[in-house]
Backbone and ligand atoms as CSV (ligand in chain L), in Angstrom:
chain,resi,resn,atom,element,x,y,z
A,1,MET,N,N,-8.416,67.564,88.382
A,1,MET,CA,C,-8.810,66.373,89.127
A,1,MET,C,C,-8.059,66.309,90.464
A,2,GLY,N,N,-6.813,66.738,90.476
A,2,GLY,CA,C,-6.046,66.756,91.714
A,2,GLY,C,C,-5.599,65.397,92.180
A,3,SER,N,N,-5.730,64.390,91.343
A,3,SER,CA,C,-5.255,63.071,91.763
A,3,SER,C,C,-4.359,62.489,90.678
A,4,SER,N,N,-3.489,61.599,91.085
A,4,SER,CA,C,-2.637,60.973,90.087
A,4,SER,C,C,-2.738,59.463,90.217
A,5,ILE,N,N,-2.312,58.772,89.183
A,5,ILE,CA,C,-2.467,57.325,89.136
A,5,ILE,C,C,-1.416,56.649,90.006
A,6,HIS,N,N,-1.855,55.681,90.781
A,6,HIS,CA,C,-0.941,54.936,91.639
A,6,HIS,C,C,0.043,54.130,90.781
A,7,PRO,N,N,1.318,54.080,91.184
A,7,PRO,CA,C,2.321,53.315,90.412
A,7,PRO,C,C,1.926,51.852,90.185
A,8,LYS,N,N,1.176,51.303,91.122
A,8,LYS,CA,C,0.701,49.917,91.013
A,8,LYS,C,C,-0.160,49.732,89.759
A,9,THR,N,N,-1.039,50.716,89.516
A,9,THR,CA,C,-1.921,50.665,88.346
A,9,THR,C,C,-1.114,50.797,87.058
A,10,ILE,N,N,-0.134,51.687,87.068
A,10,ILE,CA,C,0.714,51.884,85.884
A,10,ILE,C,C,1.449,50.591,85.549
A,11,GLN,N,N,1.961,49.924,86.594
A,11,GLN,CA,C,2.673,48.669,86.405
A,11,GLN,C,C,1.753,47.615,85.796
A,12,GLU,N,N,0.513,47.556,86.306
A,12,GLU,CA,C,-0.444,46.565,85.814
A,12,GLU,C,C,-0.785,46.812,84.345
A,13,VAL,N,N,-0.929,48.090,83.990
A,13,VAL,CA,C,-1.210,48.437,82.597
A,13,VAL,C,C,-0.061,47.980,81.704
A,14,LYS,N,N,1.170,48.228,82.161
A,14,LYS,CA,C,2.342,47.833,81.375
A,14,LYS,C,C,2.373,46.325,81.160
A,15,GLU,N,N,1.920,45.578,82.184
A,15,GLU,CA,C,1.961,44.128,82.079
A,15,GLU,C,C,0.830,43.570,81.216
A,16,LYS,N,N,-0.343,44.211,81.280
A,16,LYS,CA,C,-1.511,43.629,80.621
A,16,LYS,C,C,-1.818,44.165,79.231
A,17,ALA,N,N,-1.439,45.429,78.966
A,17,ALA,CA,C,-1.740,46.000,77.652
A,17,ALA,C,C,-0.711,45.504,76.648
A,18,ASP,N,N,-1.063,44.449,75.914
A,18,ASP,CA,C,-0.116,43.856,74.974
A,18,ASP,C,C,0.147,44.808,73.808
A,19,ILE,N,N,1.420,44.978,73.497
A,19,ILE,CA,C,1.799,45.970,72.485
A,19,ILE,C,C,1.244,45.633,71.100
A,20,VAL,N,N,1.145,44.346,70.772
A,20,VAL,CA,C,0.614,43.969,69.458
A,20,VAL,C,C,-0.874,44.331,69.371
A,21,ASP,N,N,-1.618,44.070,70.446
A,21,ASP,CA,C,-3.037,44.453,70.487
A,21,ASP,C,C,-3.204,45.958,70.340
A,22,VAL,N,N,-2.376,46.684,71.101
A,22,VAL,CA,C,-2.484,48.150,71.129
A,22,VAL,C,C,-2.197,48.741,69.750
A,23,ILE,N,N,-1.079,48.317,69.142
A,23,ILE,CA,C,-0.680,48.930,67.874
A,23,ILE,C,C,-1.560,48.463,66.726
A,24,SER,N,N,-1.974,47.180,66.761
A,24,SER,CA,C,-2.769,46.672,65.628
A,24,SER,C,C,-4.166,47.302,65.577
A,25,GLU,N,N,-4.536,48.031,66.613
A,25,GLU,CA,C,-5.796,48.776,66.547
A,25,GLU,C,C,-5.670,49.981,65.615
A,26,HIS,N,N,-4.437,50.424,65.391
A,26,HIS,CA,C,-4.221,51.627,64.585
A,26,HIS,C,C,-3.415,51.363,63.326
A,27,VAL,N,N,-2.613,50.300,63.330
A,27,VAL,CA,C,-1.721,50.009,62.216
A,27,VAL,C,C,-1.899,48.539,61.831
A,28,VAL,N,N,-1.918,48.262,60.531
A,28,VAL,CA,C,-1.998,46.866,60.091
A,28,VAL,C,C,-0.641,46.210,60.310
A,29,LEU,N,N,-0.625,45.150,61.109
A,29,LEU,CA,C,0.637,44.471,61.405
A,29,LEU,C,C,0.662,43.106,60.730
A,30,LYS,N,N,1.830,42.787,60.194
A,30,LYS,CA,C,2.018,41.470,59.593
A,30,LYS,C,C,3.067,40.717,60.383
A,31,LYS,N,N,2.803,39.428,60.588
A,31,LYS,CA,C,3.735,38.628,61.351
A,31,LYS,C,C,4.952,38.295,60.494
A,32,ARG,N,N,6.121,38.511,61.072
A,32,ARG,CA,C,7.366,38.143,60.375
A,32,ARG,C,C,8.275,37.502,61.410
A,33,GLY,N,N,8.353,36.172,61.347
A,33,GLY,CA,C,9.109,35.440,62.358
A,33,GLY,C,C,8.483,35.613,63.715
A,34,LYS,N,N,9.312,35.980,64.684
A,34,LYS,CA,C,8.799,36.193,66.039
A,34,LYS,C,C,8.223,37.591,66.213
A,35,GLU,N,N,8.448,38.454,65.197
A,35,GLU,CA,C,8.031,39.831,65.331
A,35,GLU,C,C,6.936,40.214,64.343
A,36,TYR,N,N,6.466,41.436,64.480
A,36,TYR,CA,C,5.466,41.974,63.567
A,36,TYR,C,C,6.034,43.213,62.900
A,37,VAL,N,N,5.621,43.428,61.646
A,37,VAL,CA,C,6.044,44.647,60.973
A,37,VAL,C,C,4.822,45.400,60.470
A,38,GLY,N,N,4.987,46.717,60.361
A,38,GLY,CA,C,3.887,47.528,59.861
A,38,GLY,C,C,4.386,48.854,59.347
A,39,ILE,N,N,3.497,49.577,58.649
A,39,ILE,CA,C,3.826,50.913,58.157
A,39,ILE,C,C,3.910,51.845,59.358
A,40,CYS,N,N,5.023,52.543,59.469
A,40,CYS,CA,C,5.222,53.438,60.609
A,40,CYS,C,C,4.310,54.662,60.494
A,41,PRO,N,N,3.524,54.944,61.539
A,41,PRO,CA,C,2.627,56.110,61.475
A,41,PRO,C,C,3.321,57.422,61.811
A,42,PHE,N,N,4.597,57.361,62.184
A,42,PHE,CA,C,5.275,58.563,62.658
A,42,PHE,C,C,6.146,59.239,61.606
A,43,HIS,N,N,6.247,58.634,60.435
A,43,HIS,CA,C,6.888,59.343,59.326
A,43,HIS,C,C,6.235,58.877,58.029
A,44,ASP,N,N,6.575,59.513,56.926
A,44,ASP,CA,C,5.985,59.177,55.643
A,44,ASP,C,C,6.593,57.865,55.161
A,45,ASP,N,N,5.952,56.760,55.559
A,45,ASP,CA,C,6.523,55.440,55.334
A,45,ASP,C,C,5.869,54.768,54.130
A,46,SER,N,N,6.688,54.176,53.261
A,46,SER,CA,C,6.121,53.496,52.094
A,46,SER,C,C,6.242,51.984,52.219
A,47,LYS,N,N,7.303,51.552,52.920
A,47,LYS,CA,C,7.440,50.117,53.185
A,47,LYS,C,C,7.388,49.917,54.701
A,48,PRO,N,N,6.985,48.742,55.148
A,48,PRO,CA,C,6.879,48.566,56.605
A,48,PRO,C,C,8.227,48.706,57.306
A,49,SER,N,N,8.446,49.838,57.960
A,49,SER,CA,C,9.717,50.085,58.645
A,49,SER,C,C,9.618,49.849,60.136
A,50,MET,N,N,8.376,49.696,60.634
A,50,MET,CA,C,8.205,49.559,62.067
A,50,MET,C,C,8.135,48.088,62.464
A,51,THR,N,N,8.961,47.735,63.439
A,51,THR,CA,C,8.954,46.379,63.981
A,51,THR,C,C,8.318,46.403,65.360
A,52,VAL,N,N,7.450,45.426,65.622
A,52,VAL,CA,C,6.839,45.313,66.940
A,52,VAL,C,C,7.236,43.964,67.524
A,53,SER,N,N,7.837,44.007,68.692
A,53,SER,CA,C,8.293,42.777,69.323
A,53,SER,C,C,7.381,42.397,70.494
A,54,PRO,N,N,6.611,41.293,70.341
A,54,PRO,CA,C,5.737,40.879,71.447
A,54,PRO,C,C,6.528,40.404,72.663
A,55,SER,N,N,7.697,39.805,72.443
A,55,SER,CA,C,8.467,39.296,73.584
A,55,SER,C,C,9.092,40.429,74.390
A,56,LYS,N,N,9.505,41.493,73.678
A,56,LYS,CA,C,10.117,42.627,74.378
A,56,LYS,C,C,9.093,43.693,74.743
A,57,GLN,N,N,7.851,43.562,74.197
A,57,GLN,CA,C,6.811,44.584,74.411
A,57,GLN,C,C,7.321,45.965,74.013
A,58,PHE,N,N,7.837,46.013,72.785
A,58,PHE,CA,C,8.555,47.181,72.328
A,58,PHE,C,C,8.301,47.377,70.836
A,59,TYR,N,N,8.205,48.642,70.389
A,59,TYR,CA,C,8.148,48.895,68.942
A,59,TYR,C,C,9.326,49.768,68.558
A,60,TYR,N,N,9.760,49.608,67.312
A,60,TYR,CA,C,10.868,50.423,66.857
A,60,TYR,C,C,10.800,50.649,65.353
A,61,CYS,N,N,11.013,51.882,64.942
A,61,CYS,CA,C,11.025,52.181,63.516
A,61,CYS,C,C,12.470,52.396,63.077
A,62,PHE,N,N,12.882,51.622,62.074
A,62,PHE,CA,C,14.266,51.710,61.630
A,62,PHE,C,C,14.529,52.956,60.786
A,63,SER,N,N,13.471,53.568,60.281
A,63,SER,CA,C,13.663,54.756,59.447
A,63,SER,C,C,13.702,56.044,60.251
A,64,CYS,N,N,12.732,56.231,61.148
A,64,CYS,CA,C,12.687,57.517,61.859
A,64,CYS,C,C,13.124,57.409,63.323
A,65,GLY,N,N,13.335,56.195,63.799
A,65,GLY,CA,C,13.850,56.028,65.156
A,65,GLY,C,C,12.793,56.076,66.238
A,66,ALA,N,N,11.499,56.148,65.858
A,66,ALA,CA,C,10.441,56.129,66.866
A,66,ALA,C,C,10.440,54.773,67.557
A,67,GLY,N,N,10.210,54.768,68.858
A,67,GLY,CA,C,10.203,53.495,69.560
A,67,GLY,C,C,9.789,53.644,70.993
A,68,GLY,N,N,9.401,52.523,71.611
A,68,GLY,CA,C,9.019,52.554,73.017
A,68,GLY,C,C,8.036,51.453,73.343
A,69,ASN,N,N,7.356,51.611,74.455
A,69,ASN,CA,C,6.371,50.598,74.852
A,69,ASN,C,C,4.968,51.014,74.385
A,70,SER,N,N,3.953,50.264,74.816
A,70,SER,CA,C,2.599,50.524,74.326
A,70,SER,C,C,2.082,51.899,74.768
A,71,ILE,N,N,2.470,52.315,75.981
A,71,ILE,CA,C,2.026,53.621,76.476
A,71,ILE,C,C,2.616,54.746,75.621
A,72,LYS,N,N,3.912,54.603,75.332
A,72,LYS,CA,C,4.594,55.610,74.506
A,72,LYS,C,C,3.963,55.686,73.120
A,73,PHE,N,N,3.632,54.520,72.542
A,73,PHE,CA,C,3.027,54.500,71.217
A,73,PHE,C,C,1.740,55.318,71.214
A,74,LEU,N,N,0.871,55.033,72.196
A,74,LEU,CA,C,-0.421,55.728,72.234
A,74,LEU,C,C,-0.266,57.216,72.529
A,75,MET,N,N,0.724,57.558,73.349
A,75,MET,CA,C,0.963,58.973,73.638
A,75,MET,C,C,1.313,59.715,72.346
A,76,GLU,N,N,2.171,59.092,71.521
A,76,GLU,CA,C,2.600,59.749,70.297
A,76,GLU,C,C,1.508,59.686,69.237
A,77,PHE,N,N,0.794,58.556,69.181
A,77,PHE,CA,C,-0.188,58.366,68.116
A,77,PHE,C,C,-1.441,59.191,68.365
A,78,THR,N,N,-1.936,59.173,69.615
A,78,THR,CA,C,-3.180,59.888,69.908
A,78,THR,C,C,-2.929,61.293,70.437
A,79,ARG,N,N,-1.664,61.626,70.673
A,79,ARG,CA,C,-1.265,62.921,71.229
A,79,ARG,C,C,-1.957,63.207,72.560
A,80,ASN,N,N,-2.096,62.171,73.348
A,80,ASN,CA,C,-2.620,62.331,74.701
A,80,ASN,C,C,-1.479,62.284,75.700
A,81,ASN,N,N,-1.728,62.766,76.914
A,81,ASN,CA,C,-0.660,62.710,77.904
A,81,ASN,C,C,-0.607,61.340,78.583
A,82,PHE,N,N,0.420,61.148,79.367
A,82,PHE,CA,C,0.691,59.857,79.993
A,82,PHE,C,C,-0.510,59.309,80.766
A,83,SER,N,N,-1.104,60.134,81.661
A,83,SER,CA,C,-2.182,59.596,82.492
A,83,SER,C,C,-3.438,59.283,81.679
A,84,ASP,N,N,-3.733,60.081,80.634
A,84,ASP,CA,C,-4.888,59.766,79.787
A,84,ASP,C,C,-4.728,58.410,79.119
A,85,VAL,N,N,-3.515,58.151,78.620
A,85,VAL,CA,C,-3.246,56.879,77.951
A,85,VAL,C,C,-3.340,55.722,78.943
A,86,VAL,N,N,-2.746,55.893,80.118
A,86,VAL,CA,C,-2.782,54.836,81.129
A,86,VAL,C,C,-4.230,54.545,81.538
A,87,LEU,N,N,-5.025,55.596,81.722
A,87,LEU,CA,C,-6.425,55.403,82.120
A,87,LEU,C,C,-7.221,54.667,81.046
A,88,SER,N,N,-7.041,55.041,79.789
A,88,SER,CA,C,-7.815,54.381,78.745
A,88,SER,C,C,-7.384,52.921,78.585
A,89,LEU,N,N,-6.094,52.658,78.727
A,89,LEU,CA,C,-5.609,51.273,78.654
A,89,LEU,C,C,-6.118,50.451,79.837
A,90,ALA,N,N,-6.172,51.068,80.999
A,90,ALA,CA,C,-6.657,50.367,82.189
A,90,ALA,C,C,-8.124,49.981,82.010
A,91,ARG,N,N,-8.930,50.919,81.492
A,91,ARG,CA,C,-10.349,50.634,81.274
A,91,ARG,C,C,-10.516,49.511,80.270
A,92,LYS,N,N,-9.746,49.553,79.200
A,92,LYS,CA,C,-9.846,48.555,78.141
A,92,LYS,C,C,-9.445,47.161,78.636
A,93,ASN,N,N,-8.531,47.099,79.579
A,93,ASN,CA,C,-8.019,45.804,80.044
A,93,ASN,C,C,-8.594,45.383,81.398
A,94,ASP,N,N,-9.689,46.026,81.793
A,94,ASP,CA,C,-10.349,45.710,83.072
A,94,ASP,C,C,-9.394,45.759,84.261
A,95,ILE,N,N,-8.582,46.791,84.275
A,95,ILE,CA,C,-7.648,46.961,85.385
A,95,ILE,C,C,-8.248,47.952,86.378
A,96,ASN,N,N,-8.234,47.580,87.631
A,96,ASN,CA,C,-8.734,48.436,88.691
A,96,ASN,C,C,-7.843,49.678,88.809
A,97,ILE,N,N,-8.462,50.851,88.625
A,97,ILE,CA,C,-7.664,52.079,88.644
A,97,ILE,C,C,-7.539,52.606,90.074
A,98,VAL,N,N,-6.315,52.592,90.579
A,98,VAL,CA,C,-6.046,53.119,91.911
A,98,VAL,C,C,-5.394,54.484,91.747
A,99,THR,N,N,-5.958,55.470,92.411
A,99,THR,CA,C,-5.360,56.800,92.307
A,99,THR,C,C,-4.830,57.248,93.665
A,100,VAL,N,N,-3.907,58.145,93.597
A,100,VAL,CA,C,-3.404,58.774,94.806
A,100,VAL,C,C,-3.990,60.172,94.807
A,101,ASP,N,N,-4.874,60.473,95.769
A,101,ASP,CA,C,-5.491,61.797,95.715
A,101,ASP,C,C,-4.596,62.861,96.350
A,102,ALA,N,N,-5.014,64.096,96.200
A,102,ALA,CA,C,-4.191,65.225,96.631
A,102,ALA,C,C,-3.858,65.151,98.119
A,103,ASN,N,N,-4.850,64.740,98.945
A,103,ASN,CA,C,-4.604,64.636,100.383
A,103,ASN,C,C,-3.519,63.622,100.708
A,104,GLN,N,N,-3.626,62.462,100.053
A,104,GLN,CA,C,-2.620,61.421,100.277
A,104,GLN,C,C,-1.228,61.908,99.884
A,105,GLN,N,N,-1.196,62.593,98.718
A,105,GLN,CA,C,0.096,63.112,98.261
A,105,GLN,C,C,0.670,64.088,99.277
A,106,GLU,N,N,-0.236,64.892,99.849
A,106,GLU,CA,C,0.164,65.858,100.860
A,106,GLU,C,C,0.744,65.130,102.075
A,107,ASN,N,N,0.061,64.029,102.467
A,107,ASN,CA,C,0.545,63.237,103.598
A,107,ASN,C,C,1.919,62.638,103.340
A,108,TYR,N,N,2.090,62.108,102.125
A,108,TYR,CA,C,3.391,61.541,101.762
A,108,TYR,C,C,4.476,62.590,101.912
A,109,LYS,N,N,4.141,63.802,101.407
A,109,LYS,CA,C,5.111,64.890,101.468
A,109,LYS,C,C,5.451,65.242,102.911
A,110,LYS,N,N,4.392,65.275,103.761
A,110,LYS,CA,C,4.604,65.606,105.166
A,110,LYS,C,C,5.486,64.570,105.840
A,111,GLN,N,N,5.184,63.302,105.574
A,111,GLN,CA,C,5.989,62.223,106.153
A,111,GLN,C,C,7.444,62.378,105.747
A,112,LEU,N,N,7.612,62.711,104.474
A,112,LEU,CA,C,8.956,62.855,103.943
A,112,LEU,C,C,9.695,63.996,104.627
A,113,SER,N,N,9.010,65.136,104.800
A,113,SER,CA,C,9.707,66.278,105.399
A,113,SER,C,C,9.971,66.032,106.879
A,114,LYS,N,N,9.073,65.256,107.536
A,114,LYS,CA,C,9.308,64.903,108.923
A,114,LYS,C,C,10.602,64.091,109.039
A,115,ARG,N,N,10.757,63.159,108.110
A,115,ARG,CA,C,11.951,62.319,108.115
A,115,ARG,C,C,13.193,63.170,107.878
A,116,GLU,N,N,13.064,64.125,106.940
A,116,GLU,CA,C,14.192,65.009,106.658
A,116,GLU,C,C,14.571,65.833,107.880
A,117,GLU,N,N,13.535,66.263,108.587
A,117,GLU,CA,C,13.732,67.035,109.814
A,117,GLU,C,C,14.554,66.218,110.814
A,118,LEU,N,N,14.180,64.961,110.941
A,118,LEU,CA,C,14.845,64.050,111.868
A,118,LEU,C,C,16.315,63.869,111.482
A,119,PHE,N,N,16.539,63.707,110.177
A,119,PHE,CA,C,17.912,63.552,109.700
A,119,PHE,C,C,18.742,64.782,110.018
A,120,LYS,N,N,18.105,65.949,109.879
A,120,LYS,CA,C,18.793,67.209,110.141
A,120,LYS,C,C,19.223,67.272,111.612
A,121,ILE,N,N,18.305,66.876,112.487
A,121,ILE,CA,C,18.602,66.885,113.923
A,121,ILE,C,C,19.762,65.942,114.224
A,122,LEU,N,N,19.688,64.753,113.624
A,122,LEU,CA,C,20.751,63.764,113.838
A,122,LEU,C,C,22.105,64.292,113.379
A,123,ARG,N,N,22.068,64.965,112.218
A,123,ARG,CA,C,23.307,65.491,111.653
A,123,ARG,C,C,23.893,66.554,112.569
A,124,GLU,N,N,22.997,67.429,113.053
A,124,GLU,CA,C,23.462,68.501,113.926
A,124,GLU,C,C,24.019,67.947,115.240
A,125,THR,N,N,23.344,66.917,115.747
A,125,THR,CA,C,23.799,66.285,116.984
A,125,THR,C,C,25.185,65.692,116.782
A,126,LYS,N,N,25.340,65.041,115.644
A,126,LYS,CA,C,26.615,64.406,115.339
A,126,LYS,C,C,27.733,65.458,115.286
A,127,ASN,N,N,27.421,66.571,114.605
A,127,ASN,CA,C,28.396,67.657,114.499
A,127,ASN,C,C,28.746,68.223,115.870
A,128,TRP,N,N,27.735,68.326,116.708
A,128,TRP,CA,C,27.959,68.871,118.041
A,128,TRP,C,C,28.910,67.975,118.827
A,129,PHE,N,N,28.644,66.660,118.752
A,129,PHE,CA,C,29.507,65.696,119.448
A,129,PHE,C,C,30.938,65.773,118.944
A,130,LYS,N,N,31.041,65.923,117.616
A,130,LYS,CA,C,32.353,66.002,116.988
A,130,LYS,C,C,33.129,67.203,117.538
A,131,THR,N,N,32.429,68.349,117.586
A,131,THR,CA,C,33.061,69.567,118.106
A,131,THR,C,C,33.485,69.361,119.555
A,132,GLN,N,N,32.622,68.754,120.336
A,132,GLN,CA,C,32.920,68.481,121.733
A,132,GLN,C,C,34.170,67.634,121.869
A,133,LEU,N,N,34.192,66.585,121.041
A,133,LEU,CA,C,35.331,65.662,121.105
A,133,LEU,C,C,36.626,66.358,120.704
A,134,ASN,N,N,36.522,67.196,119.657
A,134,ASN,CA,C,37.714,67.873,119.167
A,134,ASN,C,C,38.246,68.885,120.170
A,135,SER,N,N,37.347,69.509,120.926
A,135,SER,CA,C,37.782,70.546,121.853
A,135,SER,C,C,38.313,69.920,123.158
A,136,TYR,N,N,38.044,68.652,123.310
A,136,TYR,CA,C,38.491,67.973,124.502
A,136,TYR,C,C,39.980,67.625,124.353
A,137,SER,N,N,40.771,68.023,125.244
A,137,SER,CA,C,42.191,67.688,125.091
A,137,SER,C,C,42.535,66.410,125.853
A,138,TRP,N,N,43.030,65.482,125.112
A,138,TRP,CA,C,43.371,64.193,125.697
A,138,TRP,C,C,44.761,64.262,126.319
A,139,LYS,N,N,44.870,63.808,127.528
A,139,LYS,CA,C,46.193,63.845,128.158
A,139,LYS,C,C,46.675,62.468,128.552
L,1,ZN,ZN,ZN,9.028,55.809,61.404
């Protein structure tokens, strides 16, 4: 495809894709106090070891240590990569998908190297002045 997802879109997905909605599509969750518990899909679980926190937007399994946000859950559960998960979550939550295409990325890189070039010149100029000053004998 040659394009990557804009950080703005990733941020929006993180804010809108509620972890309880995401996980309860694959795991039966039961409410326990402020949190939810369910059978952990990442190890051979017999009792609900996985806790899902809606306030923290985080899941954690006390038995196998699996944990993370909704994107991480789907990456591990569906074995898809980061951008596939973000794209599917964006579509599901009616989030406008903004991508950075290859040309734009190239431009960003060029801008960056131009700036680096400028810094290099400044550094060299500074060094030159320093040498000049040092070779100057003050009387
Ligand atoms: Zn587990």
